[in-house]
C-alpha positions, -999 to +999 in steps of 0.1 A: -223-448+919-211-442+883-243-422+876-235-399+905-199-394+893-212-387+858-236-361+872-209-345+892-187-343+861-215-327+840-220-302+868-183-295+869-182-291+831-211-267+831-197-247+859-179-217+845-197-217+812-218-187+804-255-195+801-266-158+799-253-123+795-248-107+829-235-073+819-234-056+785-221-020+785-209+005+758-182+029+770-155+051+756-130+033+778-135+002+799-131+022+831-143+056+819-175+074+831-178+099+802-209+094+781-203+119+752-174+130+730-169+152+699-151+145+667-147+162+633-169+148+606-141+142+581-142+104+578-107+101+593-109+112+629-118+084+652-131+079+687-124+047+707-156+029+717-154-002+739-180-029+745-177-046+779-193-080+784-196-106+811-216-138+813-233-157+841-231-194+846-259-217+859-250-208+895-251-171+889-213-167+890-197-141+867-178-158+839-162-148+807-180-153+774-165-171+745-145-157+716-173-165+692-197-143+713-172-115+714-167-117+676-204-112+671-205-078+687-215-049+665-221-012+672-256+000+664-276+032+662-293+032+696-326+045+683-331+020+654-310-009+665-294-011+631-256-014+626-238+019+620-244+034+586-251+067+567-215+079+569-208+064+603-182+036+605-169+013+632-135-002+625-115-028+644-083-010+632-070+022+648-062+048+622-037+078+624-063+103+636-078+095+670-093+116+697-064+108+720-041+124+694-064+154+691-062+162+728-025+158+731-006+154+698+026+143+716+011+114+736-014+086+732-039+076+759-033+043+776-052+017+755-072-012+769-058-042+751-092-058+748-083-089+768-103-106+795-102-089+829-090-116+852-105-100+883-141-099+872-142-119+840-152-090+819-141-090+783-137-059+761-140-054+724-126-022+710-139-003+679-127+030+663-157+051+652-156+078+625-182+099+607-186+118+574-218+134+585-224+164+607-248+151+634-251+137+669-260+101+674-264+077+703-244+045+699-253+011+714-242-024+707-256-058+697-243-092+706-253-127+695-257-152+724-275-186+722-289-178+688-305-146+701-293-111+691-292-089+722-292-052+718-281-027+744-310-004+737-334-023+760-354-039+732-344-076+738-372-090+760-352-121+771-322-101+781-327-065+788-296-042+788-296-004+784-263+012+777-250+037+751-227+066+745-232+098+724-209+111+697-212+146+682-197+149+647-190+185+640-181+204+608-143+203+601-126+237+605-116+257+574-087+282+578-079+313+558-047+311+538-032+338+562-033+313+590-009+290+572+028+298+577+050+296+546+086+303+555+117+299+533+151+293+550+185+292+533+200+257+539+232+252+519+252+266+490+282+286+481+297+260+458+298+279+425+267+299+435+245+268+439+218+273+465+194+252+485+164+265+504+138+248+526+102+260+527+083+251+558+045+248+557+027+251+590-008+260+604-011+285+632-046+298+637-047+324+665-010+317+672-018+281+682-003+253+662-025+227+644+000+201+632+002+192+596+011+155+593+007+145+557-003+155+522-022+141+492-015+148+456-029+133+424-007+105+411+025+103+430+027+084+463+063+094+471+081+128+470+069+149+441+089+172+419+063+198+414+085+223+396+115+217+372+133+242+350+164+237+329+179+264+308+153+289+321+156+326+320+164+336+356+192+355+371+219+331+383+194+302+383+193+285+349+185+252+367+157+251+393+135+225+410+110+223+438+103+191+457+075+184+482+088+158+507+069+130+524+067+136+561+084+103+570+116+113+552+145+126+573+171+130+546+168+140+510+197+136+485+199+159+455+224+168+429+230+202+412+247+208+379+279+228+374+305+230+346+343+229+344+362+245+316+393+232+299+415+248+272+436+279+271+425+296+239+390+306+227+391+278+201+401+252+225+378+259+254+353+232+262+328+226+290+326+195+311+292+191+329+293+176+363+270+172+393+275+183+430+257+160+455+240+173+486+224+157+516+195+178+529+179+172+563+141+176+560+110+175+581+130+188+610+101+209+624+074+191+643+040+195+627+052+213+595+057+200+560+089+206+540+095+217+504+131+218+491+141+244+464+173+239+445+190+265+422+221+265+401+235+291+377+245+264+353+219+242+335+222+205+329+235+194+295+200+184+285+170+198+266+153+229+280+124+223+304+099+245+320+074+228+344+061+256+364+024+251+364+004+256+397+008+225+419-024+216+438-023+193+468-041+186+500-025+189+535-038+168+563-038+181+599-035+161+631-073+156+632-075+142+597-091+173+582-081+182+546-069+216+536-067+222+498-036+243+489-015+252+459+021+263+452+026+288+424+061+287+409+079+318+394+112+308+378+121+343+369+117+354+405+131+321+418+101+318+442+073+296+454+041+312+466+014+294+487-022+298+477-056+284+484-061+253+462 
């Protein structure tokens, strides 16, 4: 009697445990039917690829596979069976530049959370695929089960599965400098002829906006003062500065110099140097970067300075593509000019 009970317990324990892989599919979304997508080969833009797996127990019932099995999943080149390489990368982390953002910059697609589907015991593992090479490849997956590596390219004799998707990585778009919009807008001033302007940098090819979302410059990771002049020769602008703001900033605080005089006779007149504080709202246009220009007719009581070299930087658009640009400063004309970097 005890032997029968032990056998029943063993059967109960083994029931619900995956003994083989029942289904093994590679998709763009767990419920999607599309088999091909396009991304820019810039190393940043990503496509979501999901691997959907279900096991079978000894009775042929569909059951979930273990966490260990799910962790063993890798994306592969369908033709060679090797893990992604040669400029292709599969990451478990979603970056800033996904295909969902590319189609609709204002909204993200609903994401599968990768958890087990309670209705049919499928489990889903999500990857984010990017490429630095211009080419089209077919992507499959591999999974390790019972000490056997099973590939979805139909080459595993003991467990045949054939499933893949296709991704075309195309050359990132390069735009002429005329397709960038560089607009200066008066923001604040009037106090003793101090002036503040905001320059907006946008990208509008064929009158359609491509959003600019960030920038890269050598050295600084925060806001960068790319131009600074003190006691410069410029009409009504002895003090000048230009600042490129990080896109996550909403407010920028800046102070401008002015001078007060005291004394009633030429011999007794003296100057007291002070600073006027301003709070500037920045990054208030969606998809455009902000530069702040400040000017004051009075210089600071410091040594002369003239940092007006050409400032080179890289703007990133909503697809993760780089655009090399430069700002040329002219203190005498009190202007910033946008150029190709």
